[in-house]
N, CA, C and O atoms as a GROMACS GRO file, in nm:
protein
  368
    1MET      N    1  -1.854  -0.309  -1.792
    1MET     CA    2  -1.824  -0.411  -1.689
    1MET      C    3  -1.954  -0.419  -1.602
    1MET      O    4  -2.002  -0.317  -1.553
    2GLN      N    5  -2.009  -0.544  -1.585
    2GLN     CA    6  -2.122  -0.564  -1.523
    2GLN      C    7  -2.097  -0.545  -1.375
    2GLN      O    8  -1.986  -0.559  -1.324
    3THR      N    9  -2.208  -0.512  -1.308
    3THR     CA   10  -2.215  -0.463  -1.184
    3THR      C   11  -2.153  -0.574  -1.086
    3THR      O   12  -2.073  -0.538  -1.000
    4SER      N   13  -2.191  -0.709  -1.098
    4SER     CA   14  -2.126  -0.806  -1.022
    4SER      C   15  -1.987  -0.824  -1.025
    4SER      O   16  -1.924  -0.846  -0.922
    5VAL      N   17  -1.930  -0.814  -1.145
    5VAL     CA   18  -1.787  -0.816  -1.169
    5VAL      C   19  -1.724  -0.696  -1.116
    5VAL      O   20  -1.611  -0.702  -1.068
    6ARG      N   21  -1.796  -0.579  -1.122
    6ARG     CA   22  -1.728  -0.446  -1.072
    6ARG      C   23  -1.720  -0.468  -0.911
    6ARG      O   24  -1.620  -0.440  -0.844
    7ASP      N   25  -1.832  -0.518  -0.863
    7ASP     CA   26  -1.835  -0.541  -0.709
    7ASP      C   27  -1.730  -0.630  -0.662
    7ASP      O   28  -1.661  -0.603  -0.564
    8GLU      N   29  -1.717  -0.753  -0.741
    8GLU     CA   30  -1.607  -0.836  -0.684
    8GLU      C   31  -1.473  -0.784  -0.711
    8GLU      O   32  -1.387  -0.817  -0.629
    9ARG      N   33  -1.434  -0.704  -0.817
    9ARG     CA   34  -1.312  -0.625  -0.828
    9ARG      C   35  -1.296  -0.539  -0.708
    9ARG      O   36  -1.194  -0.545  -0.640
   10ARG      N   37  -1.399  -0.455  -0.678
   10ARG     CA   38  -1.393  -0.361  -0.576
   10ARG      C   39  -1.358  -0.432  -0.438
   10ARG      O   40  -1.279  -0.384  -0.357
   11ALA      N   41  -1.419  -0.540  -0.421
   11ALA     CA   42  -1.407  -0.619  -0.290
   11ALA      C   43  -1.251  -0.665  -0.286
   11ALA      O   44  -1.181  -0.657  -0.184
   12LEU      N   45  -1.208  -0.714  -0.406
   12LEU     CA   46  -1.075  -0.765  -0.409
   12LEU      C   47  -0.971  -0.646  -0.393
   12LEU      O   48  -0.873  -0.666  -0.322
   13VAL      N   49  -0.986  -0.535  -0.451
   13VAL     CA   50  -0.920  -0.415  -0.414
   13VAL      C   51  -0.921  -0.381  -0.271
   13VAL      O   52  -0.814  -0.352  -0.219
   14ASP      N   53  -1.018  -0.382  -0.208
   14ASP     CA   54  -1.043  -0.346  -0.074
   14ASP      C   55  -0.954  -0.430   0.012
   14ASP      O   56  -0.878  -0.381   0.096
   15ALA      N   57  -0.969  -0.586  -0.017
   15ALA     CA   58  -0.905  -0.684   0.052
   15ALA      C   59  -0.765  -0.662   0.068
   15ALA      O   60  -0.702  -0.666   0.173
   16LYS      N   61  -0.715  -0.633  -0.074
   16LYS     CA   62  -0.558  -0.633  -0.087
   16LYS      C   63  -0.510  -0.504  -0.036
   16LYS      O   64  -0.397  -0.502   0.012
   17LEU      N   65  -0.582  -0.394  -0.039
   17LEU     CA   66  -0.539  -0.287   0.031
   17LEU      C   67  -0.528  -0.281   0.174
   17LEU      O   68  -0.443  -0.214   0.231
   18THR      N   69  -0.626  -0.359   0.238
   18THR     CA   70  -0.639  -0.387   0.377
   18THR      C   71  -0.511  -0.483   0.411
   18THR      O   72  -0.445  -0.466   0.514
   19GLU      N   73  -0.483  -0.576   0.322
   19GLU     CA   74  -0.372  -0.664   0.354
   19GLU      C   75  -0.235  -0.590   0.348
   19GLU      O   76  -0.149  -0.605   0.435
   20LEU      N   77  -0.220  -0.503   0.234
   20LEU     CA   78  -0.085  -0.415   0.235
   20LEU      C   79  -0.085  -0.326   0.346
   20LEU      O   80   0.023  -0.314   0.403
   21GLY      N   81  -0.193  -0.254   0.396
   21GLY     CA   82  -0.200  -0.175   0.508
   21GLY      C   83  -0.153  -0.225   0.624
   21GLY      O   84  -0.065  -0.172   0.692
   22LEU      N   85  -0.217  -0.342   0.650
   22LEU     CA   86  -0.179  -0.423   0.776
   22LEU      C   87  -0.012  -0.473   0.769
   22LEU      O   88   0.062  -0.471   0.867
   23TYR      N   89   0.020  -0.508   0.657
   23TYR     CA   90   0.158  -0.555   0.633
   23TYR      C   91   0.267  -0.414   0.671
   23TYR      O   92   0.374  -0.422   0.731
   24ALA      N   93   0.214  -0.310   0.626
   24ALA     CA   94   0.287  -0.185   0.635
   24ALA      C   95   0.302  -0.146   0.779
   24ALA      O   96   0.410  -0.104   0.821
   25LYS      N   97   0.191  -0.160   0.859
   25LYS     CA   98   0.181  -0.133   1.011
   25LYS      C   99   0.270  -0.232   1.072
   25LYS      O  100   0.335  -0.187   1.166
   26LYS      N  101   0.288  -0.352   1.045
   26LYS     CA  102   0.367  -0.457   1.092
   26LYS      C  103   0.514  -0.411   1.071
   26LYS      O  104   0.593  -0.420   1.165
   27LEU      N  105   0.555  -0.361   0.948
   27LEU     CA  106   0.666  -0.328   0.912
   27LEU      C  107   0.722  -0.204   0.996
   27LEU      O  108   0.839  -0.197   1.033
   28CYS      N  109   0.632  -0.116   1.020
   28CYS     CA  110   0.660   0.016   1.068
   28CYS      C  111   0.534   0.048   1.172
   28CYS      O  112   0.443   0.123   1.136
   29PRO      N  113   0.534  -0.016   1.309
   29PRO     CA  114   0.422  -0.001   1.383
   29PRO      C  115   0.397   0.151   1.431
   29PRO      O  116   0.283   0.192   1.453
   30GLU      N  117   0.509   0.229   1.444
   30GLU     CA  118   0.486   0.381   1.473
   30GLU      C  119   0.452   0.464   1.353
   30GLU      O  120   0.431   0.584   1.369
   31GLY      N  121   0.448   0.415   1.244
   31GLY     CA  122   0.425   0.495   1.110
   31GLY      C  123   0.274   0.513   1.106
   31GLY      O  124   0.196   0.442   1.169
   32ALA      N  125   0.240   0.610   1.028
   32ALA     CA  126   0.105   0.659   0.978
   32ALA      C  127   0.082   0.580   0.851
   32ALA      O  128   0.161   0.596   0.758
   33VAL      N  129  -0.021   0.493   0.840
   33VAL     CA  130  -0.044   0.434   0.709
   33VAL      C  131  -0.177   0.478   0.662
   33VAL      O  132  -0.277   0.486   0.733
   34GLU      N  133  -0.165   0.508   0.518
   34GLU     CA  134  -0.305   0.552   0.459
   34GLU      C  135  -0.308   0.486   0.337
   34GLU      O  136  -0.209   0.469   0.266
   35MET      N  137  -0.442   0.441   0.308
   35MET     CA  138  -0.477   0.363   0.189
   35MET      C  139  -0.575   0.438   0.113
   35MET      O  140  -0.657   0.508   0.172
   36SER      N  141  -0.574   0.428  -0.012
   36SER     CA  142  -0.688   0.493  -0.104
   36SER      C  143  -0.698   0.410  -0.214
   36SER      O  144  -0.608   0.344  -0.267
   37THR      N  145  -0.833   0.421  -0.249
   37THR     CA  146  -0.873   0.362  -0.368
   37THR      C  147  -0.892   0.453  -0.495
   37THR      O  148  -0.952   0.415  -0.596
   38VAL      N  149  -0.835   0.577  -0.480
   38VAL     CA  150  -0.842   0.665  -0.580
   38VAL      C  151  -0.753   0.608  -0.713
   38VAL      O  152  -0.636   0.570  -0.699
   39ARG      N  153  -0.814   0.606  -0.827
   39ARG     CA  154  -0.756   0.545  -0.944
   39ARG      C  155  -0.675   0.674  -1.042
   39ARG      O  156  -0.721   0.784  -1.073
   40TYR      N  157  -0.557   0.622  -1.073
   40TYR     CA  158  -0.492   0.719  -1.168
   40TYR      C  159  -0.453   0.637  -1.270
   40TYR      O  160  -0.376   0.545  -1.243
   41GLU      N  161  -0.500   0.656  -1.413
   41GLU     CA  162  -0.458   0.566  -1.521
   41GLU      C  163  -0.478   0.425  -1.482
   41GLU      O  164  -0.590   0.386  -1.448
   42ASP      N  165  -0.368   0.342  -1.485
   42ASP     CA  166  -0.394   0.198  -1.456
   42ASP      C  167  -0.366   0.141  -1.314
   42ASP      O  168  -0.332   0.024  -1.295
   43GLU      N  169  -0.383   0.233  -1.214
   43GLU     CA  170  -0.349   0.191  -1.082
   43GLU      C  171  -0.474   0.163  -1.014
   43GLU      O  172  -0.572   0.232  -1.043
   44ASP      N  173  -0.484   0.068  -0.925
   44ASP     CA  174  -0.597   0.030  -0.861
   44ASP      C  175  -0.608   0.079  -0.710
   44ASP      O  176  -0.713   0.062  -0.647
   45GLY      N  177  -0.495   0.142  -0.654
   45GLY     CA  178  -0.507   0.188  -0.533
   45GLY      C  179  -0.354   0.232  -0.485
   45GLY      O  180  -0.254   0.223  -0.557
   46HIS      N  181  -0.357   0.278  -0.356
   46HIS     CA  182  -0.234   0.331  -0.298
   46HIS      C  183  -0.224   0.301  -0.166
   46HIS      O  184  -0.325   0.296  -0.095
   47VAL      N  185  -0.088   0.276  -0.113
   47VAL     CA  186  -0.076   0.260   0.027
   47VAL      C  187   0.048   0.353   0.064
   47VAL      O  188   0.158   0.329   0.014
   48THR      N  189   0.031   0.454   0.148
   48THR     CA  190   0.144   0.530   0.175
   48THR      C  191   0.170   0.519   0.337
   48THR      O  192   0.079   0.508   0.419
   49VAL      N  193   0.304   0.523   0.368
   49VAL     CA  194   0.345   0.506   0.495
   49VAL      C  195   0.418   0.627   0.544
   49VAL      O  196   0.522   0.659   0.486
   50GLY      N  197   0.376   0.693   0.638
   50GLY     CA  198   0.464   0.810   0.690
   50GLY      C  199   0.551   0.760   0.821
   50GLY      O  200   0.513   0.722   0.931
   51VAL      N  201   0.660   0.771   0.775
   51VAL     CA  202   0.748   0.715   0.874
   51VAL      C  203   0.805   0.831   0.997
   51VAL      O  204   0.818   0.952   0.973
   52PRO      N  205   0.828   0.778   1.107
   52PRO     CA  206   0.854   0.898   1.214
   52PRO      C  207   0.991   0.965   1.170
   52PRO      O  208   1.072   0.902   1.103
   53PRO      N  209   1.014   1.098   1.212
   53PRO     CA  210   1.129   1.152   1.197
   53PRO      C  211   1.255   1.088   1.237
   53PRO      O  212   1.359   1.106   1.174
   54ALA      N  213   1.245   1.008   1.348
   54ALA     CA  214   1.361   0.936   1.399
   54ALA      C  215   1.408   0.831   1.317
   54ALA      O  216   1.518   0.779   1.339
   55GLY      N  217   1.324   0.790   1.213
   55GLY     CA  218   1.365   0.672   1.133
   55GLY      C  219   1.474   0.701   1.039
   55GLY      O  220   1.482   0.809   0.982
   56SER      N  221   1.558   0.604   1.024
   56SER     CA  222   1.678   0.639   0.937
   56SER      C  223   1.655   0.602   0.790
   56SER      O  224   1.564   0.522   0.766
   57GLU      N  225   1.721   0.648   0.696
   57GLU     CA  226   1.705   0.644   0.553
   57GLU      C  227   1.699   0.479   0.522
   57GLU      O  228   1.616   0.433   0.443
   58GLN      N  229   1.792   0.400   0.590
   58GLN     CA  230   1.795   0.261   0.569
   58GLN      C  231   1.670   0.184   0.611
   58GLN      O  232   1.632   0.081   0.556
   59GLU      N  233   1.604   0.248   0.723
   59GLU     CA  234   1.474   0.183   0.772
   59GLU      C  235   1.350   0.215   0.665
   59GLU      O  236   1.250   0.147   0.644
   60GLU      N  237   1.387   0.338   0.606
   60GLU     CA  238   1.279   0.378   0.509
   60GLU      C  239   1.291   0.288   0.379
   60GLU      O  240   1.191   0.251   0.317
   61ASP      N  241   1.406   0.261   0.346
   61ASP     CA  242   1.426   0.186   0.214
   61ASP      C  243   1.397   0.043   0.246
   61ASP      O  244   1.356  -0.023   0.151
   62ARG      N  245   1.412  -0.030   0.377
   62ARG     CA  246   1.373  -0.150   0.401
   62ARG      C  247   1.225  -0.168   0.393
   62ARG      O  248   1.168  -0.267   0.349
   63ILE      N  249   1.170  -0.060   0.439
   63ILE     CA  250   0.994  -0.077   0.449
   63ILE      C  251   0.951  -0.063   0.310
   63ILE      O  252   0.859  -0.134   0.268
   64GLU      N  253   1.018   0.036   0.223
   64GLU     CA  254   0.970   0.040   0.079
   64GLU      C  255   0.993  -0.064   0.002
   64GLU      O  256   0.909  -0.094  -0.082
   65LEU      N  257   1.114  -0.142   0.017
   65LEU     CA  258   1.124  -0.244  -0.070
   65LEU      C  259   1.046  -0.356  -0.036
   65LEU      O  260   1.013  -0.437  -0.123
   66ALA      N  261   1.011  -0.369   0.094
   66ALA     CA  262   0.931  -0.493   0.156
   66ALA      C  263   0.806  -0.466   0.094
   66ALA      O  264   0.754  -0.553   0.024
   67LEU      N  265   0.747  -0.346   0.112
   67LEU     CA  266   0.604  -0.319   0.045
   67LEU      C  267   0.582  -0.327  -0.089
   67LEU      O  268   0.473  -0.353  -0.140
   68ALA      N  269   0.706  -0.300  -0.156
   68ALA     CA  270   0.702  -0.302  -0.316
   68ALA      C  271   0.694  -0.451  -0.358
   68ALA      O  272   0.626  -0.487  -0.454
   69ALA      N  273   0.777  -0.545  -0.272
   69ALA     CA  274   0.785  -0.685  -0.300
   69ALA      C  275   0.650  -0.742  -0.271
   69ALA      O  276   0.609  -0.827  -0.351
   70ARG      N  277   0.572  -0.710  -0.169
   70ARG     CA  278   0.443  -0.760  -0.133
   70ARG      C  279   0.345  -0.709  -0.251
   70ARG      O  280   0.264  -0.787  -0.301
   71ALA      N  281   0.354  -0.590  -0.287
   71ALA     CA  282   0.266  -0.532  -0.381
   71ALA      C  283   0.282  -0.601  -0.524
   71ALA      O  284   0.186  -0.616  -0.599
   72GLY      N  285   0.405  -0.642  -0.555
   72GLY     CA  286   0.454  -0.726  -0.663
   72GLY      C  287   0.373  -0.859  -0.666
   72GLY      O  288   0.300  -0.893  -0.759
   73GLU      N  289   0.395  -0.925  -0.554
   73GLU     CA  290   0.305  -1.047  -0.542
   73GLU      C  291   0.171  -1.056  -0.557
   73GLU      O  292   0.114  -1.156  -0.599
   74ILE      N  293   0.104  -0.928  -0.515
   74ILE     CA  294  -0.023  -0.924  -0.533
   74ILE      C  295  -0.062  -0.901  -0.674
   74ILE      O  296  -0.162  -0.952  -0.724
   75PHE      N  297   0.027  -0.818  -0.742
   75PHE     CA  298   0.003  -0.802  -0.884
   75PHE      C  299   0.017  -0.927  -0.968
   75PHE      O  300  -0.049  -0.944  -1.070
   76GLU      N  301   0.107  -1.015  -0.919
   76GLU     CA  302   0.132  -1.142  -1.012
   76GLU      C  303   0.017  -1.223  -0.976
   76GLU      O  304  -0.022  -1.296  -1.067
   77ALA      N  305  -0.050  -1.229  -0.862
   77ALA     CA  306  -0.150  -1.313  -0.823
   77ALA      C  307  -0.281  -1.280  -0.876
   77ALA      O  308  -0.359  -1.363  -0.921
   78THR      N  309  -0.303  -1.148  -0.867
   78THR     CA  310  -0.458  -1.070  -0.909
   78THR      C  311  -0.469  -0.992  -1.009
   78THR      O  312  -0.580  -0.977  -1.061
   79GLY      N  313  -0.346  -0.921  -1.061
   79GLY     CA  314  -0.336  -0.826  -1.167
   79GLY      C  315  -0.362  -0.690  -1.119
   79GLY      O  316  -0.363  -0.592  -1.194
   80LEU      N  317  -0.388  -0.685  -0.968
   80LEU     CA  318  -0.406  -0.547  -0.920
   80LEU      C  319  -0.275  -0.452  -0.903
   80LEU      O  320  -0.178  -0.486  -0.835
   81PHE      N  321  -0.285  -0.334  -0.968
   81PHE     CA  322  -0.163  -0.256  -0.952
   81PHE      C  323  -0.190  -0.154  -0.829
   81PHE      O  324  -0.268  -0.059  -0.840
   82ILE      N  325  -0.120  -0.181  -0.716
   82ILE     CA  326  -0.127  -0.089  -0.604
   82ILE      C  327   0.007  -0.029  -0.583
   82ILE      O  328   0.108  -0.096  -0.563
   83VAL      N  329   0.003   0.105  -0.587
   83VAL     CA  330   0.125   0.170  -0.567
   83VAL      C  331   0.156   0.194  -0.423
   83VAL      O  332   0.060   0.225  -0.353
   84CYS      N  333   0.279   0.185  -0.363
   84CYS     CA  334   0.333   0.200  -0.251
   84CYS      C  335   0.427   0.291  -0.230
   84CYS      O  336   0.526   0.294  -0.302
   85GLY      N  337   0.407   0.390  -0.114
   85GLY     CA  338   0.534   0.486  -0.095
   85GLY      C  339   0.546   0.505   0.041
   85GLY      O  340   0.453   0.497   0.122
   86VAL      N  341   0.680   0.535   0.069
   86VAL     CA  342   0.721   0.573   0.216
   86VAL      C  343   0.772   0.717   0.213
   86VAL      O  344   0.855   0.756   0.131
   87LEU      N  345   0.719   0.793   0.304
   87LEU     CA  346   0.734   0.935   0.315
   87LEU      C  347   0.784   0.968   0.464
   87LEU      O  348   0.747   0.905   0.563
   88ASP      N  349   0.876   1.077   0.465
   88ASP     CA  350   0.904   1.110   0.596
   88ASP      C  351   0.784   1.184   0.668
   88ASP      O  352   0.730   1.278   0.612
   89ARG      N  353   0.745   1.143   0.786
   89ARG     CA  354   0.647   1.238   0.859
   89ARG      C  355   0.700   1.337   0.934
   89ARG      O  356   0.796   1.318   1.010
   90PRO      N  357   0.638   1.456   0.918
   90PRO     CA  358   0.710   1.574   0.983
   90PRO      C  359   0.691   1.566   1.127
   90PRO      O  360   0.593   1.511   1.178
   91ALA      N  361   0.787   1.621   1.193
   91ALA     CA  362   0.799   1.608   1.344
   91ALA      C  363   0.672   1.708   1.394
   91ALA      O  364   0.631   1.805   1.331
   92PRO      N  365   0.622   1.660   1.515
   92PRO     CA  366   0.511   1.748   1.578
   92PRO      C  367   0.538   1.875   1.616
   92PRO      O  368   0.449   1.945   1.666
   0.00000   0.00000   0.00000
């Protein structure tokens, strides 16, 4: 892969991870959002949301489904495979 193509892809991954991270924060403002460009097999990146302990299972499902839908839209438009997850954040 040529350097310029690799740089363009990296910039696209960064932009889409940022987009998903901001969307996750909008869905769960009190959540801890982490983004990573670590690649596993065919994955291009990861977004993980740690929801507060007070969050319900239904709320976690809503966030996870919304993130997955947005990640699917990104995949359709760009071919980037960004994995999203929602985890319980431990109580302090």
